LOGUKE-55518 format. One record per atom (N, C-alpha, C, O): residue number from 1; residue in three letters; atom name; x, y, z. Coordinates in steps of 0.05 Angstrom, whole numbers, plus 5000, padded with zeros to 4 digits. Example, Ala and Ser with C-alpha at 12.3 -4.5 7.8 and 13.67 -1.06 7.14 Angstrom:
% residues 2
> pos, code, site, X, Y, Z
> 1, ALA, N, 5264, 4886, 5156
> 1, ALA, CA, 5246, 4910, 5156
> 1, ALA, C, 5264, 4934, 5156
> 1, ALA, O, 5285, 4934, 5169
> 2, SER, N, 5257, 4955, 5142
> 2, SER, CA, 5273, 4979, 5143
> 2, SER, C, 5258, 5001, 5157
> 2, SER, O, 5268, 5023, 5161
//
This chain:
% residues 121
> pos, code, site, X, Y, Z
> 1, MET, N, 5017, 4976, 5000
> 1, MET, CA, 5000, 5000, 5000
> 1, MET, C, 5018, 5025, 5000
> 1, MET, O, 5037, 5027, 5015
> 2, GLU, N, 5011, 5043, 4983
> 2, GLU, CA, 5027, 5068, 4980
> 2, GLU, C, 5017, 5089, 5000
> 2, GLU, O, 4993, 5095, 5001
> 3, GLN, N, 5035, 5101, 5014
> 3, GLN, CA, 5027, 5121, 5034
> 3, GLN, C, 5029, 5149, 5021
> 3, GLN, O, 5049, 5155, 5008
> 4, ILE, N, 5009, 5165, 5025
> 4, ILE, CA, 5008, 5192, 5014
> 4, ILE, C, 5020, 5211, 5034
> 4, ILE, O, 5014, 5210, 5058
> 5, GLU, N, 5037, 5228, 5024
> 5, GLU, CA, 5050, 5248, 5042
> 5, GLU, C, 5032, 5272, 5045
> 5, GLU, O, 5022, 5283, 5025
> 6, MET, N, 5027, 5279, 5070
> 6, MET, CA, 5012, 5304, 5075
> 6, MET, C, 5031, 5326, 5081
> 6, MET, O, 5048, 5324, 5099
> 7, ARG, N, 5030, 5347, 5066
> 7, ARG, CA, 5048, 5369, 5069
> 7, ARG, C, 5036, 5389, 5090
> 7, ARG, O, 5013, 5395, 5089
> 8, MET, N, 5053, 5398, 5108
> 8, MET, CA, 5045, 5418, 5127
> 8, MET, C, 5048, 5445, 5115
> 8, MET, O, 5069, 5452, 5103
> 9, PHE, N, 5028, 5461, 5117
> 9, PHE, CA, 5028, 5488, 5105
> 9, PHE, C, 5016, 5507, 5125
> 9, PHE, O, 4994, 5502, 5136
> 10, ALA, N, 5028, 5529, 5129
> 10, ALA, CA, 5018, 5550, 5146
> 10, ALA, C, 5020, 5576, 5131
> 10, ALA, O, 5041, 5582, 5119
> 11, MET, N, 4999, 5592, 5131
> 11, MET, CA, 4999, 5617, 5117
> 11, MET, C, 5019, 5636, 5130
> 11, MET, O, 5026, 5634, 5153
> 12, TYR, N, 5029, 5655, 5114
> 12, TYR, CA, 5048, 5675, 5123
> 12, TYR, C, 5034, 5693, 5144
> 12, TYR, O, 5012, 5702, 5139
> 13, GLN, N, 5048, 5699, 5165
> 13, GLN, CA, 5039, 5718, 5185
> 13, GLN, C, 5060, 5738, 5190
> 13, GLN, O, 5084, 5732, 5188
> 14, GLU, N, 5052, 5762, 5196
> 14, GLU, CA, 5072, 5783, 5204
> 14, GLU, C, 5085, 5773, 5229
> 14, GLU, O, 5072, 5764, 5248
> 15, PRO, N, 5112, 5775, 5231
> 15, PRO, CA, 5126, 5765, 5255
> 15, PRO, C, 5118, 5781, 5280
> 15, PRO, O, 5115, 5806, 5279
> 16, ALA, N, 5115, 5767, 5302
> 16, ALA, CA, 5109, 5780, 5328
> 16, ALA, C, 5134, 5794, 5338
> 16, ALA, O, 5156, 5784, 5336
> 17, ARG, N, 5130, 5817, 5349
> 17, ARG, CA, 5152, 5833, 5361
> 17, ARG, C, 5144, 5842, 5389
> 17, ARG, O, 5120, 5846, 5395
> 18, LEU, N, 5164, 5846, 5405
> 18, LEU, CA, 5160, 5856, 5433
> 18, LEU, C, 5173, 5883, 5435
> 18, LEU, O, 5190, 5890, 5419
> 19, PRO, N, 5165, 5898, 5456
> 19, PRO, CA, 5179, 5924, 5461
> 19, PRO, C, 5208, 5918, 5467
> 19, PRO, O, 5215, 5898, 5479
> 20, GLU, N, 5225, 5937, 5460
> 20, GLU, CA, 5254, 5933, 5463
> 20, GLU, C, 5262, 5928, 5492
> 20, GLU, O, 5281, 5914, 5498
> 21, SER, N, 5248, 5941, 5511
> 21, SER, CA, 5255, 5938, 5539
> 21, SER, C, 5252, 5909, 5548
> 21, SER, O, 5268, 5899, 5564
> 22, GLN, N, 5231, 5895, 5537
> 22, GLN, CA, 5228, 5867, 5545
> 22, GLN, C, 5249, 5849, 5531
> 22, GLN, O, 5259, 5830, 5543
> 23, ILE, N, 5256, 5856, 5507
> 23, ILE, CA, 5276, 5840, 5492
> 23, ILE, C, 5303, 5843, 5506
> 23, ILE, O, 5318, 5824, 5508
> 24, GLU, N, 5310, 5868, 5514
> 24, GLU, CA, 5336, 5873, 5527
> 24, GLU, C, 5338, 5858, 5553
> 24, GLU, O, 5361, 5850, 5560
> 25, ALA, N, 5316, 5853, 5567
> 25, ALA, CA, 5317, 5838, 5592
> 25, ALA, C, 5321, 5808, 5589
> 25, ALA, O, 5326, 5794, 5608
> 26, MET, N, 5318, 5798, 5564
> 26, MET, CA, 5320, 5770, 5559
> 26, MET, C, 5347, 5762, 5549
> 26, MET, O, 5363, 5778, 5540
> 27, THR, N, 5353, 5736, 5550
> 27, THR, CA, 5376, 5725, 5537
> 27, THR, C, 5368, 5716, 5509
> 27, THR, O, 5345, 5714, 5503
> 28, PHE, N, 5388, 5710, 5493
> 28, PHE, CA, 5382, 5700, 5466
> 28, PHE, C, 5367, 5674, 5468
> 28, PHE, O, 5348, 5669, 5452
> 29, GLU, N, 5375, 5656, 5486
> 29, GLU, CA, 5361, 5631, 5489
> 29, GLU, C, 5332, 5635, 5498
> 29, GLU, O, 5314, 5620, 5490
> 30, GLY, N, 5327, 5656, 5514
> 30, GLY, CA, 5300, 5662, 5523
> 30, GLY, C, 5283, 5670, 5499
> 30, GLY, O, 5259, 5663, 5497
> 31, THR, N, 5295, 5686, 5481
> 31, THR, CA, 5279, 5694, 5457
> 31, THR, C, 5274, 5670, 5439
> 31, THR, O, 5252, 5668, 5427
> 32, LEU, N, 5293, 5652, 5438
> 32, LEU, CA, 5289, 5628, 5421
> 32, LEU, C, 5266, 5611, 5433
> 32, LEU, O, 5250, 5600, 5418
> 33, SER, N, 5265, 5608, 5460
> 33, SER, CA, 5245, 5591, 5471
> 33, SER, C, 5217, 5603, 5468
> 33, SER, O, 5197, 5589, 5463
> 34, LEU, N, 5215, 5630, 5470
> 34, LEU, CA, 5189, 5643, 5465
> 34, LEU, C, 5181, 5640, 5435
> 34, LEU, O, 5158, 5636, 5429
> 35, ALA, N, 5201, 5642, 5418
> 35, ALA, CA, 5195, 5638, 5389
> 35, ALA, C, 5186, 5610, 5384
> 35, ALA, O, 5168, 5605, 5367
> 36, LEU, N, 5198, 5591, 5398
> 36, LEU, CA, 5190, 5563, 5395
> 36, LEU, C, 5161, 5558, 5404
> 36, LEU, O, 5146, 5544, 5391
> 37, GLU, N, 5154, 5571, 5426
> 37, GLU, CA, 5126, 5569, 5436
> 37, GLU, C, 5106, 5578, 5414
> 37, GLU, O, 5086, 5565, 5410
> 38, LEU, N, 5112, 5601, 5401
> 38, LEU, CA, 5095, 5610, 5380
> 38, LEU, C, 5096, 5592, 5356
> 38, LEU, O, 5076, 5587, 5343
> 39, GLY, N, 5120, 5581, 5350
> 39, GLY, CA, 5123, 5564, 5327
> 39, GLY, C, 5108, 5537, 5331
> 39, GLY, O, 5098, 5526, 5311
> 40, LEU, N, 5106, 5528, 5356
> 40, LEU, CA, 5092, 5503, 5361
> 40, LEU, C, 5062, 5506, 5358
> 40, LEU, O, 5048, 5485, 5357
> 41, LYS, N, 5052, 5530, 5357
> 41, LYS, CA, 5024, 5534, 5352
> 41, LYS, C, 5018, 5530, 5322
> 41, LYS, O, 4995, 5525, 5314
> 42, ARG, N, 5039, 5532, 5306
> 42, ARG, CA, 5035, 5529, 5277
> 42, ARG, C, 5045, 5502, 5267
> 42, ARG, O, 5032, 5491, 5248
> 43, PHE, N, 5066, 5491, 5278
> 43, PHE, CA, 5077, 5465, 5270
> 43, PHE, C, 5084, 5448, 5294
> 43, PHE, O, 5086, 5459, 5316
> 44, ASP, N, 5087, 5422, 5290
> 44, ASP, CA, 5098, 5406, 5311
> 44, ASP, C, 5128, 5408, 5311
> 44, ASP, O, 5139, 5419, 5291
> 45, ARG, N, 5142, 5399, 5332
> 45, ARG, CA, 5171, 5403, 5334
> 45, ARG, C, 5186, 5391, 5311
> 45, ARG, O, 5205, 5403, 5300
> 46, LYS, N, 5178, 5367, 5303
> 46, LYS, CA, 5193, 5353, 5283
> 46, LYS, C, 5191, 5367, 5256
> 46, LYS, O, 5210, 5370, 5241
> 47, THR, N, 5167, 5376, 5249
> 47, THR, CA, 5162, 5390, 5224
> 47, THR, C, 5177, 5417, 5224
> 47, THR, O, 5189, 5424, 5204
> 48, LEU, N, 5176, 5431, 5247
> 48, LEU, CA, 5190, 5457, 5249
> 48, LEU, C, 5220, 5453, 5245
> 48, LEU, O, 5232, 5469, 5230
> 49, ALA, N, 5231, 5433, 5258
> 49, ALA, CA, 5260, 5427, 5255
> 49, ALA, C, 5266, 5420, 5226
> 49, ALA, O, 5286, 5430, 5215
> 50, LYS, N, 5250, 5404, 5213
> 50, LYS, CA, 5255, 5395, 5186
> 50, LYS, C, 5253, 5419, 5167
> 50, LYS, O, 5271, 5422, 5149
> 51, GLN, N, 5233, 5436, 5170
> 51, GLN, CA, 5230, 5459, 5152
> 51, GLN, C, 5252, 5479, 5156
> 51, GLN, O, 5260, 5494, 5137
> 52, CYS, N, 5264, 5481, 5180
> 52, CYS, CA, 5286, 5499, 5185
> 52, CYS, C, 5313, 5488, 5177
> 52, CYS, O, 5333, 5502, 5176
> 53, GLY, N, 5313, 5462, 5170
> 53, GLY, CA, 5338, 5449, 5162
> 53, GLY, C, 5356, 5442, 5185
> 53, GLY, O, 5380, 5441, 5183
> 54, ILE, N, 5343, 5437, 5208
> 54, ILE, CA, 5358, 5430, 5233
> 54, ILE, C, 5353, 5401, 5238
> 54, ILE, O, 5331, 5391, 5237
> 55, HIS, N, 5375, 5387, 5245
> 55, HIS, CA, 5373, 5358, 5252
> 55, HIS, C, 5357, 5356, 5277
> 55, HIS, O, 5363, 5367, 5298
> 56, TYR, N, 5335, 5341, 5276
> 56, TYR, CA, 5315, 5340, 5297
> 56, TYR, C, 5326, 5332, 5325
> 56, TYR, O, 5319, 5345, 5344
> 57, PRO, N, 5343, 5312, 5327
> 57, PRO, CA, 5354, 5305, 5354
> 57, PRO, C, 5369, 5328, 5367
> 57, PRO, O, 5371, 5329, 5392
> 58, HIS, N, 5379, 5347, 5351
> 58, HIS, CA, 5394, 5370, 5362
> 58, HIS, C, 5377, 5394, 5367
> 58, HIS, O, 5386, 5414, 5379
> 59, PHE, N, 5352, 5393, 5359
> 59, PHE, CA, 5334, 5416, 5359
> 59, PHE, C, 5331, 5427, 5388
> 59, PHE, O, 5333, 5451, 5393
> 60, GLY, N, 5325, 5409, 5407
> 60, GLY, CA, 5322, 5418, 5435
> 60, GLY, C, 5347, 5430, 5446
> 60, GLY, O, 5345, 5450, 5461
> 61, ASP, N, 5370, 5419, 5439
> 61, ASP, CA, 5396, 5430, 5449
> 61, ASP, C, 5400, 5458, 5437
> 61, ASP, O, 5411, 5476, 5451
> 62, LEU, N, 5392, 5463, 5413
> 62, LEU, CA, 5395, 5489, 5400
> 62, LEU, C, 5378, 5510, 5415
> 62, LEU, O, 5387, 5532, 5420
> 63, ILE, N, 5353, 5503, 5421
> 63, ILE, CA, 5335, 5521, 5434
> 63, ILE, C, 5344, 5527, 5462
> 63, ILE, O, 5342, 5550, 5472
> 64, ALA, N, 5354, 5506, 5476
> 64, ALA, CA, 5363, 5510, 5504
> 64, ALA, C, 5390, 5524, 5506
> 64, ALA, O, 5398, 5532, 5528
> 65, GLY, N, 5405, 5526, 5484
> 65, GLY, CA, 5430, 5540, 5485
> 65, GLY, C, 5454, 5521, 5490
> 65, GLY, O, 5476, 5530, 5494
> 66, ARG, N, 5449, 5495, 5490
> 66, ARG, CA, 5471, 5476, 5495
> 66, ARG, C, 5488, 5472, 5469
> 66, ARG, O, 5510, 5463, 5471
> 67, ARG, N, 5477, 5480, 5447
> 67, ARG, CA, 5491, 5480, 5421
> 67, ARG, C, 5487, 5507, 5409
> 67, ARG, O, 5466, 5520, 5413
> 68, PRO, N, 5507, 5517, 5394
> 68, PRO, CA, 5503, 5543, 5382
> 68, PRO, C, 5482, 5542, 5359
> 68, PRO, O, 5482, 5523, 5343
> 69, PHE, N, 5465, 5562, 5359
> 69, PHE, CA, 5444, 5563, 5338
> 69, PHE, C, 5456, 5572, 5312
> 69, PHE, O, 5468, 5594, 5312
> 70, PRO, N, 5454, 5557, 5290
> 70, PRO, CA, 5466, 5566, 5265
> 70, PRO, C, 5453, 5591, 5254
> 70, PRO, O, 5428, 5592, 5251
> 71, ALA, N, 5469, 5611, 5250
> 71, ALA, CA, 5458, 5637, 5241
> 71, ALA, C, 5444, 5635, 5214
> 71, ALA, O, 5425, 5650, 5210
> 72, VAL, N, 5453, 5618, 5197
> 72, VAL, CA, 5440, 5616, 5171
> 72, VAL, C, 5412, 5603, 5172
> 72, VAL, O, 5396, 5606, 5154
> 73, LYS, N, 5406, 5590, 5194
> 73, LYS, CA, 5380, 5578, 5198
> 73, LYS, C, 5361, 5595, 5215
> 73, LYS, O, 5337, 5588, 5218
> 74, LEU, N, 5372, 5616, 5226
> 74, LEU, CA, 5355, 5633, 5244
> 74, LEU, C, 5333, 5647, 5229
> 74, LEU, O, 5311, 5649, 5239
> 75, SER, N, 5338, 5657, 5206
> 75, SER, CA, 5318, 5672, 5191
> 75, SER, C, 5295, 5653, 5183
> 75, SER, O, 5271, 5661, 5184
> 76, ARG, N, 5301, 5629, 5176
> 76, ARG, CA, 5280, 5609, 5169
> 76, ARG, C, 5264, 5602, 5194
> 76, ARG, O, 5239, 5599, 5192
> 77, PHE, N, 5278, 5598, 5216
> 77, PHE, CA, 5264, 5592, 5241
> 77, PHE, C, 5245, 5615, 5249
> 77, PHE, O, 5222, 5610, 5257
> 78, CYS, N, 5254, 5640, 5247
> 78, CYS, CA, 5237, 5663, 5254
> 78, CYS, C, 5214, 5665, 5234
> 78, CYS, O, 5191, 5671, 5243
> 79, MET, N, 5218, 5660, 5209
> 79, MET, CA, 5197, 5661, 5189
> 79, MET, C, 5176, 5640, 5195
> 79, MET, O, 5152, 5646, 5194
> 80, LEU, N, 5184, 5615, 5200
> 80, LEU, CA, 5165, 5594, 5204
> 80, LEU, C, 5150, 5596, 5231
> 80, LEU, O, 5127, 5588, 5233
> 81, SER, N, 5164, 5607, 5251
> 81, SER, CA, 5151, 5610, 5277
> 81, SER, C, 5135, 5636, 5279
> 81, SER, O, 5121, 5640, 5298
> 82, ALA, N, 5137, 5653, 5259
> 82, ALA, CA, 5123, 5679, 5258
> 82, ALA, C, 5130, 5695, 5282
> 82, ALA, O, 5113, 5707, 5295
> 83, CYS, N, 5156, 5696, 5289
> 83, CYS, CA, 5165, 5710, 5313
> 83, CYS, C, 5192, 5723, 5307
> 83, CYS, O, 5211, 5709, 5298
> 84, ASP, N, 5195, 5748, 5313
> 84, ASP, CA, 5220, 5763, 5307
> 84, ASP, C, 5236, 5767, 5333
> 84, ASP, O, 5256, 5783, 5332
> 85, TYR, N, 5229, 5755, 5355
> 85, TYR, CA, 5244, 5761, 5380
> 85, TYR, C, 5274, 5756, 5378
> 85, TYR, O, 5289, 5773, 5386
> 86, PRO, N, 5283, 5733, 5367
> 86, PRO, CA, 5312, 5729, 5365
> 86, PRO, C, 5326, 5750, 5348
> 86, PRO, O, 5348, 5759, 5354
> 87, ARG, N, 5314, 5757, 5325
> 87, ARG, CA, 5326, 5777, 5308
> 87, ARG, C, 5326, 5804, 5321
> 87, ARG, O, 5345, 5820, 5318
> 88, GLN, N, 5304, 5810, 5336
> 88, GLN, CA, 5304, 5836, 5351
> 88, GLN, C, 5327, 5837, 5371
> 88, GLN, O, 5340, 5857, 5374
> 89, TRP, N, 5332, 5814, 5385
> 89, TRP, CA, 5353, 5813, 5405
> 89, TRP, C, 5380, 5818, 5391
> 89, TRP, O, 5396, 5833, 5402
> 90, ILE, N, 5384, 5806, 5368
> 90, ILE, CA, 5409, 5810, 5354
> 90, ILE, C, 5412, 5839, 5344
> 90, ILE, O, 5434, 5850, 5346
> 91, GLU, N, 5390, 5851, 5335
> 91, GLU, CA, 5391, 5879, 5326
> 91, GLU, C, 5399, 5897, 5349
> 91, GLU, O, 5414, 5916, 5345
> 92, ILE, N, 5388, 5892, 5372
> 92, ILE, CA, 5394, 5909, 5396
> 92, ILE, C, 5424, 5906, 5403
> 92, ILE, O, 5437, 5926, 5409
> 93, GLN, N, 5434, 5881, 5403
> 93, GLN, CA, 5462, 5877, 5409
> 93, GLN, C, 5480, 5890, 5388
> 93, GLN, O, 5501, 5902, 5395
> 94, ASP, N, 5472, 5889, 5363
> 94, ASP, CA, 5488, 5902, 5342
> 94, ASP, C, 5489, 5933, 5346
> 94, ASP, O, 5510, 5945, 5344
> 95, ARG, N, 5466, 5944, 5353
> 95, ARG, CA, 5464, 5973, 5357
> 95, ARG, C, 5482, 5981, 5382
> 95, ARG, O, 5496, 6001, 5381
> 96, ARG, N, 5481, 5965, 5403
> 96, ARG, CA, 5497, 5970, 5426
> 96, ARG, C, 5527, 5969, 5419
> 96, ARG, O, 5542, 5987, 5427
> 97, ASP, N, 5535, 5949, 5405
> 97, ASP, CA, 5563, 5946, 5397
> 97, ASP, C, 5572, 5970, 5379
> 97, ASP, O, 5594, 5980, 5383
> 98, LEU, N, 5555, 5978, 5361
> 98, LEU, CA, 5561, 6001, 5343
> 98, LEU, C, 5564, 6027, 5360
> 98, LEU, O, 5583, 6042, 5355
> 99, GLU, N, 5546, 6031, 5378
> 99, GLU, CA, 5547, 6055, 5395
> 99, GLU, C, 5573, 6055, 5412
> 99, GLU, O, 5586, 6075, 5415
> 100, ASN, N, 5580, 6031, 5423
> 100, ASN, CA, 5604, 6028, 5439
> 100, ASN, C, 5629, 6034, 5422
> 100, ASN, O, 5647, 6047, 5431
> 101, TYR, N, 5629, 6023, 5398
> 101, TYR, CA, 5652, 6027, 5380
> 101, TYR, C, 5655, 6057, 5373
> 101, TYR, O, 5677, 6067, 5372
> 102, LYS, N, 5632, 6070, 5367
> 102, LYS, CA, 5633, 6099, 5360
> 102, LYS, C, 5644, 6115, 5383
> 102, LYS, O, 5660, 6133, 5380
> 103, ALA, N, 5635, 6108, 5408
> 103, ALA, CA, 5644, 6123, 5431
> 103, ALA, C, 5674, 6119, 5436
> 103, ALA, O, 5688, 6138, 5441
> 104, GLN, N, 5683, 6094, 5433
> 104, GLN, CA, 5712, 6089, 5437
> 104, GLN, C, 5728, 6102, 5415
> 104, GLN, O, 5750, 6113, 5421
> 105, SER, N, 5718, 6102, 5391
> 105, SER, CA, 5732, 6115, 5369
> 105, SER, C, 5735, 6145, 5373
> 105, SER, O, 5756, 6157, 5369
> 106, ALA, N, 5713, 6157, 5382
> 106, ALA, CA, 5713, 6186, 5387
> 106, ALA, C, 5732, 6193, 5409
> 106, ALA, O, 5746, 6213, 5408
> 107, GLN, N, 5733, 6176, 5430
> 107, GLN, CA, 5751, 6180, 5452
> 107, GLN, C, 5780, 6179, 5443
> 107, GLN, O, 5797, 6195, 5451
> 108, ILE, N, 5787, 6159, 5427
> 108, ILE, CA, 5814, 6155, 5418
> 108, ILE, C, 5823, 6178, 5400
> 108, ILE, O, 5845, 6188, 5402
> 109, VAL, N, 5805, 6187, 5382
> 109, VAL, CA, 5811, 6210, 5365
> 109, VAL, C, 5815, 6235, 5381
> 109, VAL, O, 5833, 6251, 5376
> 110, GLY, N, 5798, 6239, 5402
> 110, GLY, CA, 5800, 6262, 5419
> 110, GLY, C, 5827, 6262, 5434
> 110, GLY, O, 5840, 6283, 5436
> 111, GLU, N, 5835, 6239, 5444
> 111, GLU, CA, 5861, 6237, 5458
> 111, GLU, C, 5884, 6243, 5439
> 111, GLU, O, 5903, 6256, 5447
> 112, TYR, N, 5882, 6233, 5415
> 112, TYR, CA, 5903, 6238, 5395
> 112, TYR, C, 5906, 6268, 5389
> 112, TYR, O, 5928, 6278, 5387
> 113, ILE, N, 5883, 6281, 5385
> 113, ILE, CA, 5883, 6310, 5379
> 113, ILE, C, 5895, 6325, 5403
> 113, ILE, O, 5910, 6344, 5399
> 114, GLN, N, 5888, 6318, 5427
> 114, GLN, CA, 5898, 6331, 5451
> 114, GLN, C, 5929, 6328, 5452
> 114, GLN, O, 5943, 6347, 5459
> 115, LYS, N, 5939, 6304, 5447
> 115, LYS, CA, 5968, 6299, 5447
> 115, LYS, C, 5981, 6316, 5425
> 115, LYS, O, 6002, 6328, 5430
> 116, ALA, N, 5969, 6316, 5402
> 116, ALA, CA, 5981, 6332, 5379
> 116, ALA, C, 5981, 6362, 5386
> 116, ALA, O, 6001, 6375, 5380
> 117, MET, N, 5960, 6372, 5398
> 117, MET, CA, 5959, 6400, 5406
> 117, MET, C, 5978, 6406, 5428
> 117, MET, O, 5990, 6428, 5429
> 118, GLY, N, 5982, 6387, 5446
> 118, GLY, CA, 6001, 6391, 5468
> 118, GLY, C, 6030, 6392, 5458
> 118, GLY, O, 6046, 6407, 5469
> 119, LYS, N, 6036, 6375, 5438
> 119, LYS, CA, 6063, 6375, 5427
> 119, LYS, C, 6068, 6400, 5411
> 119, LYS, O, 6091, 6411, 5410
> 120, ALA, N, 6047, 6410, 5398
> 120, ALA, CA, 6050, 6434, 5381
> 120, ALA, C, 6054, 6460, 5398
> 120, ALA, O, 6066, 6479, 5389
> 121, ALA, N, 6043, 6459, 5422
> 121, ALA, CA, 6044, 6484, 5439
> 121, ALA, C, 6070, 6487, 5453
> 121, ALA, O, 6074, 6507, 5468
//
């Protein structure tokens, strides 16, 4: 007897987002677990892992943070779970790092100018 494959299909939804203050208070693993909760309303764990291209036995470890989450699979995970929390967390971290770099750069340039002005005087 031939078995018919049933394909899982879920309509596109705008990704869920939280206020930045709530995202800042979470860890990356926390955002992944919340995204998983939303994703499990649309798919079962095995289907979600398969659609994301993640080996199912490692799926729980990825969500819990015991294994590093592959960055190339994060966008697919967020799209299928209809949740942008992990990407929001990464955007906030990127913005913090950029602000920190700009502040350090400005400080170093300022010190260099002060030294140059001190030697010239």
